[in-house]
Structures are given as structure tokens and as C-alpha cells.
N, C-alpha and C positions, 0 to 999 in steps of 0.2 A: 566796447563795441563801436565799430566805425560804420558810418553810413556813406555810401558812395552814390553819385548821381552824375548824369550828363545833362547838357542843355536840353530843353524841350524843343519840339518841332525840328528835330534832326532825324535822319533815317538810320540811326544807330541806337543800340541799347547795350547796357552792361550785362554780362553773364558771369556768374561766379564760376571760376574754373577750379580752384583749390580752396582750402579753408580761408586763407587771407589774401587770395588773389582774384582779380577780375580781368575779363578781357572785353574789348569793344568788338561787337559783331553788328552786321547789317540787320536792320529791322524791316527794311522794305527794299524794293528794287532801286538801283542807282542808274542814272542816265547821264553819262559824261557830257552829252550835247546840251543838256539843261544846266547842270551844275558840275563843274570839273574839280572843285576843291571845297572842302568843308573845314572851317575852324571851329572845333568842338571843345568846349570847356568841360573838363572833368573836375568834380569837387569831392572832397572827403571831409567828414566832420566826425568827431568822437562824441560820446555821450557824457563827457565830463562837465564840471562846472568850475570855471568857465569852459566852454567848449573850444577845443582846438580845431582849426580849419585850415585846409590847404586846397589849392587849385592849380591846374595845369591846362594849357591850351594844346590840343592835338591838331596838327595840320594834316588833313587826310586828303590825298589826291586820288581822283578816280581815273583809272586807265581804261581805254577802250581797246580790247583785243581784236576788234573787227576793223580798225583803221588800217589803211594801206600806206 
């Protein structure tokens, strides 16, 4: 069994999409004028002994469709 998580205090969350797949979705409203990019660390760890772990940094840019 693998446990997946994201950094705390980011407006994103993990959502299980298929049996062994997750997707990153917004958990609250985003405002590009306040924060235009997020560097979010995703982590995965299994339940073995010793536990195997891995992480990856996701660079997420916020676009503003109302900009001219």
C-alpha cells in the first residue's frame, strides 16, 4: 500500500482517479495577482519495512484568462 501526500498550506489536494493513480486538483480559489506560481512537493511512501519513499516537485503556474 502506498500513501501519497502534498505539501501543507497549498491550495491543492490529491484526488484518487483510478486504483493506483492520483491527480492534483485545486482545493480553493486561485488568484494569479497574489501568487502566480506554486512549487508543490508530492510525496509517496509504501508501508514496507524499511519504507521506500520518493518525492517530486511540481511547478504549477496560474494563468489569468481575464488579462488583456
